[in-house]
C-alpha positions as semicolon CSV with decimal commas, in nm:
position;residue;x (nm);y (nm);z (nm)
1;X;-0,002;0,002;0,002
2;X;0,297;0,231;0,039
3;X;0,308;0,252;-0,335
4;X;-0,053;0,362;-0,341
5;X;0,019;0,633;-0,084
6;X;0,308;0,748;-0,310
7;X;0,078;0,759;-0,605
8;X;-0,186;0,954;-0,401
9;X;0,093;1,202;-0,294
10;X;0,201;1,252;-0,641
11;X;-0,149;1,286;-0,777
12;X;-0,230;1,541;-0,506
13;X;0,068;1,742;-0,602
14;X;-0,014;1,738;-0,972
15;X;-0,383;1,804;-0,896
16;X;-0,279;2,106;-0,691
17;X;-0,071;2,242;-0,975
18;X;-0,358;2,179;-1,215
19;X;-0,598;2,358;-0,977
20;X;-0,357;2,652;-0,967
21;X;-0,352;2,663;-1,351
22;X;-0,720;2,658;-1,366
23;X;-0,750;2,923;-1,096
24;X;-0,512;3,151;-1,289
25;X;-0,692;3,083;-1,616
26;X;-1,009;3,205;-1,442
27;X;-0,855;3,496;-1,261
28;X;-0,627;3,646;-1,532
29;X;-0,926;3,717;-1,768
30;X;-1,113;3,870;-1,478
31;X;-0,810;4,098;-1,409
32;X;-0,795;4,196;-1,764
33;X;-1,176;4,279;-1,763
34;X;-1,121;4,484;-1,444
35;X;-0,850;4,692;-1,601
36;X;-1,048;4,739;-1,930
37;X;-1,349;4,842;-1,725
38;X;-1,143;5,097;-1,536
39;X;-1,013;5,242;-1,866
40;X;-1,370;5,252;-2,014
41;X;-1,497;5,426;-1,694
42;X;-1,229;5,686;-1,727
43;X;-1,306;5,725;-2,096
44;X;-1,678;5,774;-2,035
45;X;-1,615;6,021;-1,759
46;X;-1,396;6,221;-2,001
47;X;-1,659;6,203;-2,270
48;X;-1,927;6,334;-2,033
49;X;-1,701;6,620;-1,938
50;X;-1,646;6,705;-2,303
51;X;-2,021;6,706;-2,355
52;X;-2,063;6,932;-2,052
53;X;-1,796;7,168;-2,196
54;X;-1,979;7,178;-2,529
55;X;-2,306;7,257;-2,361
56;X;-2,156;7,538;-2,160
57;X;-1,988;7,682;-2,465
58;X;-2,318;7,684;-2,654
59;X;-2,496;7,842;-2,362
60;X;-2,218;8,102;-2,320
61;X;-2,235;8,187;-2,693
62;X;-2,624;8,237;-2,668
63;X;-2,577;8,461;-2,360
64;X;-2,299;8,670;-2,523
65;X;-2,525;8,707;-2,836
66;X;-2,827;8,809;-2,621
67;X;-2,621;9,059;-2,433
68;X;-2,492;9,212;-2,766
69;X;-2,841;9,229;-2,912
70;X;-2,977;9,396;-2,592
71;X;-2,687;9,649;-2,607
72;X;-2,779;9,724;-2,961
73;X;-3,145;9,774;-2,855
74;X;-3,037;10,003;-2,575
75;X;-2,822;10,206;-2,809
76;X;-3,106;10,241;-3,054
77;X;-3,353;10,340;-2,783
78;X;-3,123;10,602;-2,636
79;X;-3,090;10,762;-2,987
80;X;-3,469;10,769;-3,013
81;X;-3,494;10,958;-2,693
82;X;-3,392;11,276;-2,874
83;X;-3,681;11,227;-3,127
84;X;-3,954;11,168;-2,876
85;X;-4,231;11,431;-2,881
86;X;-4,443;11,346;-2,580
87;X;-4,350;11,304;-2,209
88;X;-4,551;10,971;-2,209
89;X;-4,354;10,822;-2,492
90;X;-4,033;10,952;-2,333
91;X;-4,117;10,766;-2,005
92;X;-4,212;10,452;-2,187
93;X;-3,886;10,443;-2,375
94;X;-3,686;10,518;-2,066
95;X;-3,864;10,226;-1,893
96;X;-3,777;10,005;-2,196
97;X;-3,409;10,095;-2,174
98;X;-3,400;10,042;-1,798
99;X;-3,572;9,700;-1,833
100;X;-3,322;9,599;-2,107
101;X;-3,025;9,715;-1,903
102;X;-3,155;9,514;-1,598
103;X;-3,199;9,211;-1,817
104;X;-2,846;9,259;-1,953
105;X;-2,717;9,289;-1,597
106;X;-2,879;8,950;-1,520
107;X;-2,731;8,803;-1,833
108;X;-2,387;8,930;-1,748
109;X;-2,410;8,752;-1,411
110;X;-2,517;8,437;-1,595
111;X;-2,225;8,482;-1,826
112;X;-1,982;8,509;-1,536
113;X;-2,125;8,186;-1,391
114;X;-2,090;8,010;-1,731
115;X;-1,738;8,123;-1,752
116;X;-1,654;7,992;-1,407
117;X;-1,822;7,661;-1,494
118;X;-1,630;7,654;-1,813
119;X;-1,300;7,716;-1,627
120;X;-1,385;7,434;-1,374
121;X;-1,484;7,195;-1,649
122;X;-1,164;7,266;-1,848
123;X;-0,965;7,196;-1,541
124;X;-1,141;6,875;-1,458
125;X;-1,122;6,773;-1,821
126;X;-0,750;6,825;-1,825
127;X;-0,715;6,598;-1,519
128;X;-0,938;6,339;-1,660
129;X;-0,735;6,335;-1,991
130;X;-0,409;6,283;-1,783
131;X;-0,587;6,013;-1,577
132;X;-0,706;5,822;-1,883
133;X;-0,363;5,847;-2,063
134;X;-0,191;5,720;-1,744
135;X;-0,440;5,420;-1,701
136;X;-0,405;5,335;-2,071
137;X;-0,033;5,343;-2,051
138;X;-0,010;5,147;-1,722
139;X;-0,287;4,899;-1,784
140;X;-0,206;4,820;-2,144
141;X;0,122;4,673;-2,029
142;X;-0,048;4,478;-1,755
143;X;-0,323;4,358;-1,988
144;X;-0,059;4,243;-2,239
145;X;0,130;4,068;-1,962
146;X;-0,178;3,885;-1,850
147;X;-0,260;3,777;-2,203
148;X;0,086;3,634;-2,246
149;X;0,049;3,448;-1,925
150;X;-0,280;3,306;-2,028
151;X;-0,127;3,176;-2,346
152;X;0,149;3,016;-2,141
153;X;-0,103;2,857;-1,900
154;X;-0,294;2,718;-2,193
155;X;0,017;2,552;-2,324
156;X;0,091;2,406;-1,978
157;X;-0,266;2,300;-1,901
158;X;-0,323;2,003;-2,138
159;X;0,015;1,821;-2,062
160;X;-0,054;1,872;-1,689
161;X;-0,405;1,722;-1,725
162;X;-0,250;1,426;-1,921
163;X;0,004;1,377;-1,651
164;X;-0,275;1,364;-1,388
165;X;-0,457;1,109;-1,593
166;X;-0,150;0,899;-1,619
167;X;-0,077;0,908;-1,250
168;X;-0,438;0,838;-1,162
169;X;-0,419;0,527;-1,377
170;X;-0,174;0,392;-1,115
171;X;-0,449;0,389;-0,848
172;X;-0,687;0,112;-0,790
173;X;-1,010;0,185;-0,988
174;X;-1,217;0,195;-0,672
175;X;-0,983;0,449;-0,506
176;X;-1,001;0,729;-0,769
177;X;-1,362;0,823;-0,712
178;X;-1,297;0,823;-0,337
179;X;-0,991;1,040;-0,393
180;X;-1,206;1,283;-0,600
181;X;-1,471;1,303;-0,333
182;X;-1,215;1,371;-0,049
183;X;-1,045;1,634;-0,271
184;X;-1,375;1,812;-0,334
185;X;-1,459;1,810;0,033
186;X;-1,120;1,886;0,181
187;X;-0,882;2,013;-0,090
188;X;-0,605;1,788;0,051
189;X;-0,651;1,413;0,040
190;X;-0,365;1,297;0,252
191;X;-0,297;1,351;0,628
192;X;-0,015;1,246;0,851
193;X;-0,110;1,006;1,128
194;X;0,102;1,072;1,438
195;X;0,055;0,938;1,794
196;X;-0,294;0,809;1,709
197;X;-0,410;1,156;1,587
198;X;-0,492;1,265;1,239
199;X;-0,302;1,580;1,175
200;X;-0,544;1,675;0,901
201;X;-0,841;1,731;1,144
202;X;-0,658;1,676;1,485
203;X;-0,908;1,407;1,578
204;X;-0,798;1,088;1,752
205;X;-0,771;0,767;1,547
206;X;-0,895;0,445;1,698
207;X;-0,587;0,239;1,813
208;X;-0,663;-0,062;1,591
209;X;-0,711;0,167;1,296
210;X;-0,384;0,343;1,375
211;X;-0,210;0,001;1,377
212;X;-0,335;-0,068;1,029
213;X;-0,203;0,271;0,923
214;X;0,139;0,172;1,062
215;X;0,140;-0,167;0,892
216;X;0,003;-0,021;0,568
217;X;-0,201;-0,340;0,516
218;X;-0,456;-0,127;0,326
219;X;-0,539;0,233;0,245
220;X;-0,697;0,388;0,558
221;X;-0,918;0,690;0,575
222;X;-0,958;0,913;0,879
223;X;-1,304;0,837;1,026
224;X;-1,358;1,205;1,078
225;X;-1,225;1,392;0,773
226;X;-1,191;1,102;0,538
227;X;-0,838;1,187;0,430
228;X;-0,603;0,903;0,346
229;X;-0,382;0,845;0,638
230;X;-0,003;0,774;0,622
231;X;0,278;0,768;0,868
232;X;0,636;0,884;0,859
233;X;0,767;0,560;1,015
234;X;0,851;0,245;0,820
235;X;0,553;0,014;0,805
236;X;0,543;-0,239;1,091
237;X;0,525;-0,603;1,011
238;X;0,303;-0,669;1,303
239;X;0,024;-0,467;1,445
240;X;0,075;-0,347;1,802
241;X;-0,181;-0,448;2,048
242;X;-0,383;-0,175;2,201
């Protein structure tokens, strides 16, 4: 049975290497997706800021045009003041001029706010452009590295899988499904038995069962964690009483 323990030990090692390969083959694409999502998020943020800048510029142009048109109206109205014949018409035109100037004053405040918003947006946009360029530069190298690793892992995977199948063929047919169940449950399938204790789960091993582990008369599983037990000592030819 020592040979079967050695096969189990080798199979467990190869299985762990295979599991690590599978884990990396799952994780590396996820990391690539994370980096790509970060780049895309930064790109969308930048696009939104550009749209905001365009909207502010359009609004600012409309405000400037409206101010200019009102200034022209004021200028024309002030010129008409000299042509007015009646006091009533004079007062009406004065009121029109005052209303237009008040409106322009409000528009000038609006224009100042738009200019401030434009300045803030330009500043934010500049930082977002730098952030996007930085991420594209940094992440593109990482993404390329992960893609190279994925290709390397794919090359390693099939031979490692074939190695596992070859090693597993050295086990008794009835042991392999047990091995797979224990691996699924515990990850590790082997546990050292020492002083009548399973070091896999730290539970006591019945004395007679421990004797069988020492003699390696058959493969023994821990009654608690089901791992295959082995000992560091040379197998005994006779079971101890106990």
